[in-house]
PASEBA-1860 file (N, C-alpha, C; in nm, 3 decimals):
! residues 282
1> XXXXXXXX> 0.084/-0.119/0.000/0.000/0.000/0.000/0.088/0.125/0.000 ~ 0.057/0.219/-0.090/0.134/0.342/-0.098/0.051/0.456/-0.040 ~ 0.107/0.522/0.062/0.038/0.631/0.129/0.126/0.755/0.130 ~ 0.061/0.871/0.134/0.129/0.999/0.152/0.058/1.077/0.261 ~ 0.137/1.149/0.339/0.083/1.238/0.441/0.135/1.377/0.409 ~ 0.045/1.469/0.384/0.089/1.603/0.340/0.025/1.712/0.425 ~ 0.105/1.814/0.451/0.058/1.935/0.517/0.062/2.048/0.415 ~ 0.036/2.170/0.459/0.040/2.282/0.366/0.181/2.312/0.317
9> XXXXXXXX> 0.283/2.264/0.390/0.420/2.299/0.354/0.509/2.179/0.323 ~ 0.459/2.054/0.338/0.545/1.939/0.318/0.461/1.820/0.274 ~ 0.524/1.726/0.208/0.460/1.602/0.167/0.552/1.486/0.202 ~ 0.502/1.393/0.282/0.581/1.279/0.326/0.534/1.154/0.254 ~ 0.620/1.095/0.172/0.589/0.968/0.107/0.614/0.857/0.207 ~ 0.512/0.777/0.234/0.523/0.674/0.337/0.565/0.540/0.280 ~ 0.639/0.543/0.170/0.701/0.421/0.116/0.848/0.445/0.084 ~ 0.908/0.544/0.153/1.045/0.584/0.123/1.147/0.476/0.151
17> XXXXXXXX> 1.128/0.399/0.258/1.224/0.294/0.291/1.219/0.184/0.186 ~ 1.100/0.148/0.145/1.085/0.044/0.042/1.146/0.088/-0.091 ~ 1.129/0.216/-0.127/1.176/0.265/-0.257/1.324/0.304/-0.255 ~ 1.367/0.372/-0.148/1.502/0.430/-0.146/1.589/0.383/-0.031 ~ 1.531/0.308/0.062/1.608/0.265/0.178/1.616/0.369/0.287 ~ 1.554/0.485/0.267/1.556/0.594/0.364/1.419/0.659/0.370 ~ 1.392/0.731/0.479/1.269/0.810/0.488/1.165/0.744/0.576 ~ 1.039/0.756/0.534/0.926/0.710/0.612/0.864/0.588/0.545
25> XXXXXXXX> 0.824/0.492/0.625/0.764/0.370/0.571/0.643/0.330/0.655 ~ 0.525/0.323/0.591/0.407/0.270/0.658/0.420/0.119/0.667 ~ 0.401/0.066/0.787/0.420/-0.076/0.812/0.287/-0.150/0.813 ~ 0.294/-0.282/0.805/0.175/-0.365/0.818/0.113/-0.343/0.955 ~ -0.019/-0.357/0.961/-0.087/-0.339/1.088/-0.166/-0.210/1.099 ~ -0.171/-0.131/0.989/-0.251/-0.009/0.992/-0.398/-0.044/1.010 ~ -0.469/0.034/1.089/-0.612/0.015/1.109/-0.687/0.143/1.075 ~ -0.814/0.128/1.043/-0.897/0.245/1.013/-0.909/0.277/0.867
33> XXXXXXXX> -0.855/0.191/0.779/-0.862/0.216/0.635/-0.971/0.132/0.568 ~ -1.039/0.049/0.647/-1.146/-0.033/0.593/-1.281/0.037/0.606 ~ -1.387/-0.041/0.619/-1.519/0.016/0.632/-1.528/0.098/0.760 ~ -1.591/0.216/0.755/-1.598/0.302/0.874/-1.699/0.249/0.975 ~ -1.692/0.304/1.094/-1.786/0.269/1.200/-1.920/0.341/1.179 ~ -2.027/0.280/1.230/-2.161/0.332/1.211/-2.229/0.357/1.345 ~ -2.320/0.453/1.347/-2.415/0.470/1.456/-2.552/0.439/1.399 ~ -2.611/0.329/1.443/-2.737/0.280/1.386/-2.851/0.309/1.482
41> XXXXXXXX> -2.961/0.360/1.427/-3.078/0.393/1.507/-3.183/0.283/1.491 ~ -3.236/0.236/1.604/-3.340/0.135/1.606/-3.457/0.187/1.689 ~ -3.578/0.149/1.648/-3.698/0.183/1.724/-3.751/0.057/1.791 ~ -3.753/0.060/1.922/-3.803/-0.054/1.998/-3.942/-0.024/2.052 ~ -4.036/-0.108/2.015/-4.173/-0.091/2.061/-4.208/-0.191/2.168 ~ -4.341/-0.210/2.184/-4.386/-0.304/2.287/-4.371/-0.448/2.243 ~ -4.363/-0.471/2.110/-4.353/-0.607/2.059/-4.209/-0.657/2.058 ~ -4.192/-0.773/1.996/-4.060/-0.833/1.988/-3.970/-0.757/1.890
49> XXXXXXXX> -3.841/-0.760/1.917/-3.742/-0.706/1.824/-3.743/-0.554/1.816 ~ -3.693/-0.504/1.705/-3.683/-0.360/1.684/-3.689/-0.331/1.535 ~ -3.720/-0.207/1.500/-3.729/-0.164/1.359/-3.610/-0.075/1.326 ~ -3.547/-0.103/1.214/-3.432/-0.024/1.168/-3.480/0.114/1.126 ~ -3.418/0.222/1.179/-3.460/0.359/1.151/-3.356/0.440/1.074 ~ -3.241/0.383/1.050/-3.140/0.457/0.975/-3.003/0.445/1.039 ~ -2.905/0.508/0.976/-2.768/0.501/1.026/-2.697/0.632/0.999 ~ -2.592/0.654/1.075/-2.504/0.768/1.054/-2.362/0.715/1.051
57> XXXXXXXX> -2.288/0.752/0.947/-2.150/0.707/0.934/-2.060/0.797/1.017 ~ -1.977/0.738/1.100/-1.895/0.813/1.194/-1.759/0.851/1.135 ~ -1.693/0.951/1.193/-1.554/0.978/1.152/-1.469/0.853/1.175 ~ -1.361/0.843/1.100/-1.274/0.726/1.115/-1.143/0.764/1.184 ~ -1.099/0.678/1.276/-0.969/0.691/1.340/-0.873/0.594/1.273 ~ -0.755/0.644/1.237/-0.657/0.566/1.161/-0.528/0.556/1.242 ~ -0.487/0.435/1.271/-0.358/0.411/1.336/-0.257/0.369/1.230 ~ -0.148/0.445/1.218/-0.046/0.419/1.117/0.086/0.383/1.184
65> XXXXXXXX> 0.128/0.256/1.180/0.263/0.223/1.226/0.366/0.272/1.124 ~ 0.469/0.338/1.172/0.571/0.394/1.084/0.710/0.348/1.125 ~ 0.794/0.326/1.024/0.937/0.307/1.044/1.006/0.427/0.981 ~ 1.092/0.493/1.055/1.163/0.611/1.006/1.312/0.577/1.003 ~ 1.373/0.585/0.884/1.512/0.544/0.865/1.592/0.660/0.806 ~ 1.700/0.697/0.873/1.788/0.802/0.822/1.924/0.747/0.782 ~ 2.005/0.832/0.720/2.141/0.792/0.683/2.228/0.775/0.806 ~ 2.200/0.859/0.905/2.274/0.857/1.031/2.185/0.920/1.138
73> XXXXXXXX> 2.239/0.936/1.256/2.158/0.987/1.366/2.108/1.130/1.338 ~ 2.195/1.212/1.279/2.156/1.351/1.251/2.043/1.355/1.148 ~ 2.056/1.272/1.044/1.951/1.269/0.941/1.820/1.214/0.997 ~ 1.828/1.115/1.085/1.708/1.062/1.150/1.638/1.172/1.228 ~ 1.716/1.255/1.298/1.657/1.366/1.374/1.584/1.463/1.282 ~ 1.641/1.489/1.163/1.577/1.578/1.066/1.444/1.519/1.018 ~ 1.441/1.388/0.995/1.318/1.324/0.949/1.209/1.329/1.056 ~ 1.248/1.304/1.181/1.151/1.310/1.290/1.096/1.451/1.305
81> XXXXXXXX> 1.181/1.551/1.287/1.135/1.690/1.292/1.037/1.720/1.180 ~ 1.063/1.668/1.059/0.970/1.686/0.947/0.833/1.628/0.981 ~ 0.832/1.508/1.036/0.706/1.445/1.073/0.634/1.527/1.180 ~ 0.706/1.571/1.282/0.644/1.648/1.390/0.584/1.778/1.338 ~ 0.655/1.846/1.249/0.605/1.972/1.195/0.482/1.950/1.108 ~ 0.482/1.842/1.029/0.364/1.812/0.946/0.243/1.783/1.034 ~ 0.261/1.700/1.137/0.149/1.664/1.224/0.097/1.785/1.301 ~ 0.185/1.878/1.335/0.145/1.995/1.413/0.080/2.104/1.330
89> XXXXXXXX> 0.078/2.088/1.198/0.022/2.190/1.109/-0.130/2.183/1.114 ~ -0.192/2.275/1.186/-0.338/2.274/1.203/-0.411/2.336/1.085 ~ -0.339/2.393/0.990/-0.406/2.455/0.875/-0.445/2.355/0.768 ~ -0.400/2.230/0.779/-0.444/2.131/0.683/-0.351/2.012/0.675 ~ -0.405/1.892/0.697/-0.329/1.768/0.690/-0.413/1.669/0.609 ~ -0.351/1.604/0.513/-0.424/1.515/0.422/-0.353/1.381/0.412 ~ -0.430/1.273/0.420/-0.379/1.139/0.398/-0.425/1.094/0.261 ~ -0.331/1.049/0.177/-0.361/1.010/0.040/-0.317/0.867/0.016
97> XXXXXXXX> -0.406/0.790/-0.047/-0.374/0.654/-0.090/-0.357/0.655/-0.241 ~ -0.248/0.598/-0.290/-0.224/0.586/-0.435/-0.248/0.441/-0.473 ~ -0.348/0.418/-0.559/-0.383/0.281/-0.594/-0.290/0.225/-0.701 ~ -0.311/0.100/-0.740/-0.220/0.033/-0.832/-0.221/0.095/-0.971 ~ -0.329/0.167/-1.005/-0.336/0.234/-1.136/-0.285/0.377/-1.130 ~ -0.238/0.421/-1.015/-0.188/0.558/-1.001/-0.293/0.657/-0.957 ~ -0.417/0.612/-0.936/-0.521/0.701/-0.890/-0.497/0.744/-0.746 ~ -0.529/0.869/-0.715/-0.504/0.926/-0.583/-0.638/0.949/-0.513
105> XXXXXXXX> -0.650/0.895/-0.390/-0.771/0.905/-0.309/-0.734/0.966/-0.176 ~ -0.794/1.078/-0.141/-0.749/1.155/-0.025/-0.863/1.181/0.073 ~ -0.824/1.201/0.198/-0.918/1.244/0.301/-0.846/1.338/0.397 ~ -0.909/1.447/0.438/-0.846/1.535/0.536/-0.841/1.467/0.672 ~ -0.732/1.487/0.744/-0.714/1.423/0.874/-0.656/1.524/0.973 ~ -0.665/1.487/1.101/-0.602/1.564/1.208/-0.529/1.467/1.300 ~ -0.416/1.507/1.348/-0.337/1.424/1.441/-0.402/1.431/1.579 ~ -0.438/1.315/1.635/-0.505/1.315/1.764/-0.429/1.235/1.870
113> XXXXXXXX> -0.316/1.174/1.835/-0.241/1.101/1.936/-0.132/1.014/1.877 ~ -0.064/0.941/1.964/0.045/0.856/1.921/0.172/0.934/1.899 ~ 0.271/0.867/1.842/0.397/0.933/1.814/0.506/0.905/1.915 ~ 0.479/0.814/2.009/0.582/0.779/2.107/0.698/0.708/2.039 ~ 0.820/0.743/2.078/0.940/0.684/2.016/1.041/0.645/2.122 ~ 1.111/0.536/2.097/1.221/0.492/2.183/1.350/0.551/2.127 ~ 1.395/0.659/2.187/1.510/0.733/2.133/1.637/0.649/2.129 ~ 1.646/0.545/2.211/1.769/0.467/2.213/1.759/0.336/2.138
121> XXXXXXXX> 1.652/0.321/2.058/1.630/0.192/1.991/1.732/0.164/1.881 ~ 1.777/0.266/1.813/1.871/0.243/1.703/1.944/0.370/1.668 ~ 2.056/0.355/1.596/2.137/0.471/1.563/2.084/0.545/1.441 ~ 2.006/0.478/1.357/1.957/0.545/1.236/1.813/0.513/1.202 ~ 1.740/0.447/1.290/1.598/0.423/1.262/1.519/0.420/1.393 ~ 1.388/0.445/1.380/1.299/0.446/1.496/1.160/0.408/1.447 ~ 1.083/0.341/1.532/0.946/0.304/1.498/0.848/0.378/1.590 ~ 0.729/0.406/1.534/0.625/0.471/1.611/0.490/0.440/1.549
129> XXXXXXXX> 0.385/0.476/1.619/0.248/0.466/1.567/0.181/0.601/1.588 ~ 0.127/0.660/1.481/0.054/0.785/1.492/-0.094/0.759/1.469 ~ -0.177/0.833/1.539/-0.322/0.819/1.527/-0.381/0.945/1.464 ~ -0.456/0.926/1.357/-0.518/1.036/1.283/-0.669/1.019/1.287 ~ -0.740/1.129/1.287/-0.886/1.123/1.275/-0.929/1.192/1.146 ~ -1.009/1.119/1.067/-1.064/1.174/0.943/-1.210/1.213/0.969 ~ -1.243/1.341/0.967/-1.382/1.380/0.993/-1.479/1.327/0.889 ~ -1.431/1.311/0.765/-1.514/1.250/0.661/-1.478/1.103/0.649
137> XXXXXXXX> -1.577/1.014/0.641/-1.545/0.871/0.629/-1.503/0.829/0.489 ~ -1.506/0.923/0.394/-1.479/0.889/0.255/-1.337/0.926/0.214 ~ -1.281/0.845/0.123/-1.161/0.883/0.048/-1.208/0.936/-0.086 ~ -1.174/1.061/-0.115/-1.225/1.131/-0.233/-1.120/1.132/-0.343 ~ -1.163/1.099/-0.465/-1.071/1.102/-0.579/-1.019/1.244/-0.600 ~ -0.887/1.258/-0.615/-0.830/1.391/-0.635/-0.861/1.445/-0.774 ~ -0.875/1.355/-0.873/-0.904/1.398/-1.010/-1.052/1.374/-1.040 ~ -1.128/1.478/-1.074/-1.270/1.458/-1.104/-1.289/1.390/-1.239
145> XXXXXXXX> -1.400/1.319/-1.252/-1.444/1.270/-1.381/-1.531/1.377/-1.445 ~ -1.511/1.403/-1.572/-1.576/1.517/-1.638/-1.634/1.477/-1.772 ~ -1.755/1.527/-1.800/-1.817/1.511/-1.932/-1.855/1.648/-1.983 ~ -1.786/1.700/-2.088/-1.826/1.828/-2.147/-1.928/1.806/-2.258 ~ -2.024/1.897/-2.267/-2.130/1.886/-2.366/-2.145/2.021/-2.435 ~ -2.128/2.023/-2.565/-2.150/2.144/-2.641/-2.031/2.237/-2.639 ~ -2.052/2.360/-2.688/-1.944/2.458/-2.696/-1.870/2.449/-2.828 ~ -1.796/2.553/-2.862/-1.725/2.559/-2.989/-1.620/2.451/-3.002
153> XXXXXXXX> -1.552/2.417/-2.889/-1.442/2.320/-2.897/-1.490/2.177/-2.878 ~ -1.614/2.160/-2.829/-1.663/2.025/-2.803/-1.756/1.974/-2.912 ~ -1.776/2.053/-3.016/-1.863/2.010/-3.124/-2.007/2.045/-3.093 ~ -2.099/1.978/-3.161/-2.240/2.007/-3.143/-2.283/1.982/-3.000 ~ -2.392/2.050/-2.958/-2.434/2.043/-2.819/-2.462/1.902/-2.774 ~ -2.512/1.819/-2.863/-2.547/1.683/-2.826/-2.441/1.582/-2.866 ~ -2.317/1.626/-2.887/-2.214/1.535/-2.934/-2.186/1.423/-2.835 ~ -2.208/1.448/-2.705/-2.184/1.346/-2.604/-2.314/1.286/-2.552
161> XXXXXXXX> -2.425/1.315/-2.620/-2.554/1.267/-2.577/-2.616/1.177/-2.683 ~ -2.704/1.090/-2.641/-2.778/1.012/-2.738/-2.887/1.097/-2.799 ~ -2.931/1.063/-2.920/-3.024/1.146/-2.995/-3.163/1.144/-2.933 ~ -3.224/1.263/-2.922/-3.362/1.277/-2.877/-3.427/1.385/-2.962 ~ -3.562/1.390/-2.968/-3.628/1.493/-3.048/-3.587/1.633/-3.005 ~ -3.562/1.719/-3.102/-3.518/1.855/-3.075/-3.612/1.955/-3.140 ~ -3.632/2.067/-3.073/-3.702/2.180/-3.132/-3.599/2.289/-3.156 ~ -3.629/2.391/-3.237/-3.533/2.498/-3.262/-3.486/2.562/-3.131
169> XXXXXXXX> -3.357/2.584/-3.119/-3.295/2.649/-3.003/-3.319/2.573/-2.874 ~ -3.335/2.442/-2.885/-3.360/2.361/-2.767/-3.268/2.240/-2.770 ~ -3.210/2.205/-2.657/-3.121/2.090/-2.652/-3.162/2.001/-2.535 ~ -3.195/1.877/-2.566/-3.234/1.781/-2.464/-3.165/1.649/-2.497 ~ -3.109/1.585/-2.400/-3.047/1.456/-2.431/-2.999/1.383/-2.309 ~ -2.954/1.261/-2.329/-2.906/1.175/-2.222/-2.754/1.182/-2.214 ~ -2.703/1.173/-2.092/-2.560/1.177/-2.069/-2.521/1.055/-1.987 ~ -2.415/0.988/-2.030/-2.370/0.867/-1.962/-2.275/0.904/-1.848
177> XXXXXXXX> -2.304/0.853/-1.729/-2.225/0.881/-1.610/-2.159/0.751/-1.563 ~ -2.034/0.759/-1.524/-1.962/0.643/-1.473/-1.894/0.680/-1.342 ~ -1.947/0.629/-1.233/-1.892/0.657/-1.100/-1.801/0.541/-1.060 ~ -1.670/0.565/-1.055/-1.573/0.461/-1.025/-1.558/0.433/-0.876 ~ -1.627/0.508/-0.792/-1.619/0.485/-0.649/-1.713/0.375/-0.605 ~ -1.725/0.356/-0.472/-1.815/0.254/-0.421/-1.928/0.312/-0.337 ~ -1.943/0.445/-0.338/-2.060/0.512/-0.279/-2.103/0.623/-0.375 ~ -2.221/0.678/-0.350/-2.273/0.783/-0.438/-2.180/0.904/-0.443
185> XXXXXXXX> -2.171/0.966/-0.560/-2.091/1.087/-0.580/-2.185/1.201/-0.621 ~ -2.146/1.323/-0.588/-2.231/1.439/-0.617/-2.176/1.517/-0.737 ~ -2.258/1.536/-0.841/-2.210/1.609/-0.958/-2.210/1.760/-0.937 ~ -2.124/1.826/-1.010/-2.123/1.972/-1.020/-2.149/2.006/-1.166 ~ -2.249/2.089/-1.190/-2.286/2.129/-1.326/-2.239/2.271/-1.351 ~ -2.163/2.291/-1.457/-2.123/2.426/-1.499/-2.189/2.454/-1.634 ~ -2.281/2.547/-1.635/-2.359/2.578/-1.755/-2.315/2.714/-1.807 ~ -2.282/2.719/-1.935/-2.239/2.844/-1.999/-2.344/2.887/-2.101
193> XXXXXXXX> -2.390/3.011/-2.088/-2.493/3.063/-2.177/-2.443/3.102/-2.313 ~ -2.535/3.134/-2.404/-2.674/3.168/-2.374/-2.763/3.046/-2.355 ~ -2.870/3.067/-2.279/-2.968/2.962/-2.257/-3.050/2.992/-2.134 ~ -3.155/2.914/-2.116/-3.240/2.931/-1.999/-3.306/2.797/-1.964 ~ -3.370/2.794/-1.847/-3.443/2.677/-1.801/-3.357/2.550/-1.807 ~ -3.249/2.553/-1.730/-3.162/2.435/-1.722/-3.227/2.329/-1.634 ~ -3.227/2.205/-1.683/-3.276/2.092/-1.605/-3.171/1.982/-1.600 ~ -3.159/1.919/-1.484/-3.074/1.801/-1.468/-3.159/1.695/-1.399
201> XXXXXXXX> -3.178/1.583/-1.468/-3.264/1.476/-1.418/-3.178/1.354/-1.388 ~ -3.187/1.303/-1.268/-3.101/1.194/-1.221/-3.141/1.061/-1.285 ~ -3.054/0.959/-1.273/-3.089/0.826/-1.324/-3.218/0.772/-1.262 ~ -3.252/0.817/-1.140/-3.373/0.771/-1.074/-3.493/0.861/-1.102 ~ -3.474/0.965/-1.185/-3.585/1.052/-1.221/-3.603/1.173/-1.132 ~ -3.511/1.201/-1.043/-3.519/1.320/-0.958/-3.473/1.442/-1.038 ~ -3.548/1.553/-1.027/-3.526/1.668/-1.115/-3.483/1.791/-1.038 ~ -3.380/1.857/-1.091/-3.344/1.992/-1.047/-3.367/2.084/-1.167
209> XXXXXXXX> -3.453/2.184/-1.149/-3.492/2.275/-1.257/-3.459/2.417/-1.216 ~ -3.371/2.480/-1.293/-3.336/2.620/-1.271/-3.406/2.702/-1.379 ~ -3.489/2.797/-1.339/-3.577/2.868/-1.433/-3.518/2.999/-1.485 ~ -3.395/3.031/-1.447/-3.336/3.159/-1.486/-3.282/3.159/-1.627 ~ -3.222/3.273/-1.663/-3.168/3.294/-1.798/-3.021/3.332/-1.788 ~ -2.941/3.276/-1.880/-2.799/3.308/-1.889/-2.772/3.382/-2.019 ~ -2.701/3.495/-2.009/-2.657/3.565/-2.129/-2.538/3.491/-2.190 ~ -2.500/3.529/-2.311/-2.386/3.466/-2.378/-2.261/3.480/-2.292
217> XXXXXXXX> -2.195/3.368/-2.265/-2.073/3.368/-2.186/-2.096/3.366/-2.036 ~ -2.216/3.389/-1.991/-2.245/3.388/-1.848/-2.251/3.243/-1.797 ~ -2.204/3.220/-1.674/-2.195/3.085/-1.620/-2.289/3.065/-1.501 ~ -2.336/2.943/-1.489/-2.412/2.898/-1.373/-2.345/2.773/-1.319 ~ -2.321/2.767/-1.188/-2.256/2.652/-1.127/-2.351/2.594/-1.021 ~ -2.392/2.469/-1.044/-2.482/2.399/-0.953/-2.402/2.287/-0.886 ~ -2.382/2.298/-0.756/-2.308/2.198/-0.680/-2.408/2.112/-0.605 ~ -2.429/1.991/-0.653/-2.530/1.903/-0.593/-2.492/1.862/-0.450
225> XXXXXXXX> -2.364/1.847/-0.422/-2.322/1.805/-0.288/-2.339/1.916/-0.186 ~ -2.300/2.037/-0.222/-2.311/2.151/-0.130/-2.452/2.209/-0.128 ~ -2.534/2.176/-0.230/-2.668/2.231/-0.238/-2.669/2.378/-0.271 ~ -2.574/2.424/-0.356/-2.563/2.566/-0.390/-2.584/2.588/-0.539 ~ -2.634/2.706/-0.572/-2.653/2.749/-0.711/-2.597/2.890/-0.721 ~ -2.488/2.906/-0.794/-2.421/3.036/-0.801/-2.383/3.069/-0.945 ~ -2.362/3.199/-0.968/-2.308/3.241/-1.096/-2.159/3.215/-1.099 ~ -2.097/3.233/-1.215/-1.954/3.213/-1.227/-1.874/3.309/-1.142
233> XXXXXXXX> -1.935/3.421/-1.100/-1.867/3.520/-1.016/-1.904/3.503/-0.869 ~ -1.980/3.398/-0.836/-2.012/3.370/-0.697/-2.142/3.427/-0.646 ~ -2.220/3.491/-0.735/-2.349/3.549/-0.693/-2.451/3.437/-0.674 ~ -2.528/3.443/-0.566/-2.627/3.341/-0.536/-2.742/3.346/-0.637 ~ -2.767/3.235/-0.706/-2.878/3.226/-0.803/-2.979/3.119/-0.760 ~ -2.979/3.086/-0.632/-3.065/2.980/-0.580/-3.213/3.013/-0.597 ~ -3.249/3.141/-0.589/-3.389/3.181/-0.591/-3.459/3.144/-0.721 ~ -3.383/3.121/-0.828/-3.444/3.087/-0.957/-3.475/2.938/-0.970
241> XXXXXXXX> -3.449/2.859/-0.867/-3.486/2.718/-0.873/-3.637/2.703/-0.867 ~ -3.688/2.605/-0.942/-3.830/2.573/-0.934/-3.861/2.510/-0.799 ~ -3.989/2.496/-0.770/-4.031/2.441/-0.641/-3.982/2.298/-0.624 ~ -3.953/2.262/-0.499/-3.910/2.127/-0.460/-3.791/2.077/-0.542 ~ -3.678/2.148/-0.540/-3.560/2.100/-0.614/-3.498/1.979/-0.547 ~ -3.443/1.891/-0.626/-3.375/1.773/-0.574/-3.226/1.782/-0.609 ~ -3.142/1.789/-0.508/-2.997/1.785/-0.529/-2.955/1.638/-0.521 ~ -2.943/1.576/-0.637/-2.927/1.431/-0.642/-2.781/1.389/-0.659
249> XXXXXXXX> -2.757/1.261/-0.644/-2.622/1.205/-0.651/-2.616/1.096/-0.757 ~ -2.492/1.057/-0.792/-2.467/0.957/-0.895/-2.433/0.824/-0.827 ~ -2.509/0.718/-0.855/-2.478/0.590/-0.790/-2.350/0.529/-0.846 ~ -2.288/0.435/-0.774/-2.169/0.366/-0.827/-2.202/0.292/-0.956 ~ -2.101/0.282/-1.043/-2.120/0.213/-1.170/-2.166/0.307/-1.279 ~ -2.223/0.252/-1.384/-2.268/0.329/-1.500/-2.417/0.359/-1.489 ~ -2.455/0.479/-1.524/-2.595/0.519/-1.521/-2.617/0.628/-1.624 ~ -2.743/0.665/-1.645/-2.779/0.763/-1.746/-2.861/0.874/-1.684
257> XXXXXXXX> -2.821/0.998/-1.705/-2.895/1.115/-1.660/-2.941/1.193/-1.783 ~ -3.027/1.291/-1.761/-3.076/1.376/-1.870/-3.048/1.521/-1.837 ~ -2.997/1.596/-1.934/-2.973/1.739/-1.918/-3.045/1.813/-2.030 ~ -3.094/1.932/-2.000/-3.160/2.012/-2.103/-3.137/2.159/-2.077 ~ -3.135/2.235/-2.184/-3.117/2.381/-2.180/-3.192/2.438/-2.299 ~ -3.269/2.543/-2.278/-3.348/2.603/-2.385/-3.281/2.729/-2.439 ~ -3.320/2.765/-2.561/-3.273/2.887/-2.628/-3.120/2.892/-2.633 ~ -3.062/2.786/-2.685/-2.917/2.772/-2.693/-2.864/2.817/-2.828
265> XXXXXXXX> -2.732/2.833/-2.834/-2.660/2.852/-2.960/-2.542/2.756/-2.958 ~ -2.459/2.761/-3.060/-2.341/2.674/-3.064/-2.240/2.710/-2.956 ~ -2.255/2.827/-2.894/-2.163/2.868/-2.787/-2.209/2.813/-2.651 ~ -2.331/2.765/-2.643/-2.382/2.712/-2.515/-2.308/2.584/-2.480 ~ -2.289/2.563/-2.351/-2.210/2.447/-2.309/-2.248/2.406/-2.168 ~ -2.245/2.276/-2.143/-2.263/2.221/-2.008/-2.145/2.129/-1.979 ~ -2.088/2.144/-1.860/-1.985/2.052/-1.814/-2.033/1.988/-1.684 ~ -2.041/1.857/-1.683/-2.079/1.782/-1.563/-1.954/1.713/-1.510
273> XXXXXXXX> -1.922/1.736/-1.383/-1.804/1.673/-1.322/-1.842/1.618/-1.186 ~ -1.772/1.515/-1.145/-1.794/1.456/-1.013/-1.666/1.388/-0.967 ~ -1.651/1.380/-0.834/-1.534/1.316/-0.775/-1.580/1.190/-0.704 ~ -1.543/1.073/-0.755/-1.583/0.948/-0.690/-1.533/0.941/-0.546 ~ -1.606/0.864/-0.465/-1.572/0.846/-0.323/-1.564/0.697/-0.292 ~ -1.472/0.663/-0.199/-1.455/0.523/-0.159/-1.466/0.511/-0.007 ~ -1.524/0.397/0.035/-1.522/0.361/0.175/-1.387/0.304/0.215 ~ -1.331/0.221/0.127/-1.217/0.135/0.164/-1.102/0.159/0.067
281> XX> -0.979/0.166/0.119/-0.859/0.165/0.036/-0.770/0.051/0.084 ~ -0.718/-0.027/-0.010/-0.633/-0.141/0.026/-0.512/-0.144/-0.067
END
């Protein structure tokens, strides 16, 4: 398993001993990288048993055994200082798993304990275990998956969609989505005008309908995960949503959604992007 621990000012590759014979090495015995812990709600009545009422996924605690190997005692001290400074950086700490295909899956973490070391154990190496807490139970893909539709450089508006009946200045079609993660992912839609009445319909038929109008070159950004609708300059455009909007997600695997925009030209464009999420990294 290849792991990296990075702060705002440093990045520690946790396979340095295996690759170069020096540095930081994550050892066997790491815990907290599998399925996260759950808080499950049950309703117990007067009868036998109980009824399942739902669950909440808890933050994950990760114990990482580390071997730190330097060229000599002085170099070992420098490596330990690097680790200490990275762990102490409260402005941002990230744990990243690099899979066999080179894909990077990251989760923000905070140092909550561990780090005890036997200073007299060796002249150029030391072992320790650090404990990290990830507030999010998911490992998020660092590179989003993206499907561009329309625009001058992407060809006709429906070039990435299957054919459907069209009226003048109207574009409606299906878009193929592929979520490589193992839990639902939330799409972000970037719509470039001209156009109006943008709709995004999920594979399950849930609809988000924005009733506003975009001038040529004007952008609309709909973040399904954050539940926000903003212009390209950050202005709130949420008020133009139709009644009962659904901010939907993309299930794992392949699925089909529908996007539509009215009163378009060849300059109109939609970009749908999403970052897959994983429960488990191995």
